[in-house]
C-alpha positions in Angstrom: 3.4 -13.3 22.9 3.8 -15.6 20.0 6.6 -15.5 17.5 4.2 -14.6 14.7 3.0 -11.5 16.6 6.6 -10.5 17.3 7.4 -10.9 13.6 4.3 -8.8 12.6 5.3 -6.1 15.1 8.9 -6.0 13.8 7.9 -6.0 10.1 5.2 -3.3 10.4 7.2 -1.1 12.7 10.0 -1.0 10.1 7.5 -0.4 7.3 6.0 2.4 9.3 9.3 4.3 9.3 9.8 3.7 5.5 6.5 5.0 4.2 7.7 8.2 2.6 4.9 9.7 0.4 2.1 7.6 1.9 1.3 4.1 2.8 1.2 2.7 -0.7 4.9 3.2 -1.1 5.6 0.3 1.3 3.4 -2.2 -0.5 6.2 -4.0 -2.4 8.1 -4.6 0.8 4.9 -5.5 2.7 4.0 -8.0 0.0 7.6 -9.4 0.0 7.5 -9.9 3.7 4.1 -11.5 4.1 4.1 -13.5 0.8 7.7 -14.3 -0.1 9.5 -14.5 3.2 6.9 -15.6 5.8 4.5 -17.3 3.4 1.5 -16.1 5.4 -0.6 -15.8 2.2 -0.4 -15.9 -1.6 0.3 -13.0 -3.8 -3.3 -13.3 -5.1 -4.6 -13.1 -1.5 -2.5 -10.0 -0.8 -3.7 -8.4 -4.0 -7.3 -9.1 -3.1 -6.9 -7.7 0.4 -5.3 -4.6 -1.1 -8.2 -4.2 -3.5 -10.7 -4.6 -0.7 -8.9 -2.1 1.5 -8.9 0.5 -1.4 -12.6 0.0 -2.1 -13.6 0.3 1.5 -14.3 3.7 3.1 -11.7 4.9 5.5 -7.9 5.0 5.4 -6.3 3.5 2.4 -3.9 1.5 4.6 -6.6 -0.8 5.9 -4.6 -3.6 4.1 -2.3 -3.5 7.2 -5.2 -4.4 9.4 -6.5 -7.1 7.0 -3.1 -8.7 6.9 -3.0 -8.7 10.7 -6.4 -10.4 10.7 -5.5 -13.0 8.1 -2.3 -13.9 9.9 -3.3 -13.8 13.6 -6.9 -12.8 14.1 -7.7 -10.0 16.6 -4.2 -10.0 18.2 -2.8 -9.6 14.7 -5.1 -6.7 14.0 -4.0 -4.9 17.1 -0.3 -5.6 16.6 -0.1 -4.7 12.9 -2.2 -1.5 13.3 -0.2 -0.2 16.2 3.1 -1.2 14.7 2.3 0.5 11.4 0.8 3.7 12.6 2.5 4.2 16.0 6.2 4.8 15.1 5.5 6.9 12.0 3.0 9.1 13.9 5.6 9.8 16.7 8.3 10.5 14.1 6.0 12.7 12.1 5.2 14.8 15.2 8.9 15.3 16.0 9.9 16.1 12.4 6.9 18.4 11.9 8.1 20.4 14.9 11.6 20.6 13.5 10.3 21.3 10.0 8.4 24.3 11.2 11.4 25.5 13.2 13.5 25.6 10.0 10.8 26.9 7.6 12.9 29.7 6.2 16.0 27.7 5.5 16.9 27.1 1.8 17.9 23.4 2.4 14.3 22.6 3.2 13.1 23.1 -0.4 16.0 21.0 -1.6 15.0 18.2 0.7 11.4 18.4 -0.4 12.3 18.4 -4.1 14.5 15.3 -3.5 11.8 13.4 -1.8 9.4 13.8 -4.8 11.1 11.4 -7.2 11.7 8.9 -4.5 8.0 8.9 -3.6 6.9 8.6 -7.2 9.2 5.6 -7.7 7.9 3.9 -4.6 4.3 4.4 -5.7 5.1 3.1 -9.2 6.8 0.0 -7.7 3.6 -0.6 -5.6 1.4 -0.3 -8.7 3.6 -2.7 -10.6 3.6 -5.3 -7.8 -0.2 -5.2 -7.4 -0.7 -5.5 -11.1 1.7 -8.4 -11.4 -0.1 -10.3 -8.7 -3.5 -9.5 -10.1 -3.2 -9.7 -13.9 -2.7 -13.4 -14.7 -4.0 -13.1 -18.3 -3.6 -10.7 -21.2 -7.3 -9.7 -20.7 -6.7 -8.8 -17.0 -3.5 -6.9 -17.9 -5.5 -4.9 -20.6 -8.2 -4.1 -18.0 -5.6 -3.0 -15.5 -3.8 -0.9 -18.0 -7.0 0.7 -19.3 -8.1 1.5 -15.8 -4.8 3.1 -15.0 -4.8 5.1 -18.2 -8.4 6.3 -17.7 -7.6 7.3 -14.1 -4.4 9.1 -15.1 -5.9 10.9 -18.1 -9.4 11.8 -16.9 -11.3 13.3 -14.0 -13.4 10.2 -13.4 -13.4 9.2 -9.8 -11.2 6.1 -9.3 -14.0 4.2 -7.6 -16.1 4.3 -10.8 -13.0 3.1 -12.8 -12.5 0.3 -10.2 -16.2 -0.7 -10.5 -16.0 -0.7 -14.3 -12.8 -2.8 -14.2 -14.4 -5.3 -11.8 -17.5 -5.6 -14.0 -15.3 -6.2 -17.0 -13.4 -8.9 -15.1 -16.5 -10.5 -13.9 -18.0 -10.6 -17.4 -15.3 -12.9 -18.5 -13.4 -10.5 -20.7 -10.3 -10.8 -18.5 -10.0 -14.6 -18.9 -8.2 -14.4 -22.2 
């Protein structure tokens, strides 16, 4: 097995175990690893893959599979996908069994309450990272901020907001 595949397995296995609150919480570290440390792609390529993965039907962590494809083709797809979803799935099954066993214990609520701000912070860091890699002009930053505000404040489906933001960007408004 190549050094690249071993690196992919190591990176995504670790990320798998760090994804508290959903896969998007590990995006900053994933981007740091594949862009800044290993230089497998640019920040713009990573951001584009993330956007594609979010727009496509299916699990929102398809970016993992896309990174694997970009870095090492089909072997990369297999390695990154298994490494990202295998360890966390096994750990989840074990913890869920223990979690149910201690369902009446008061410390369980304290642990849950403590995980909420950590998860919110990790998701906010992910959003900041993707915005920083994508918004190269004031216009793009305004489109990203407007889309975030609309999504946060309204009941409009995020895909409609994504489509509107894409159309605004394509129209040339974001170039300024």
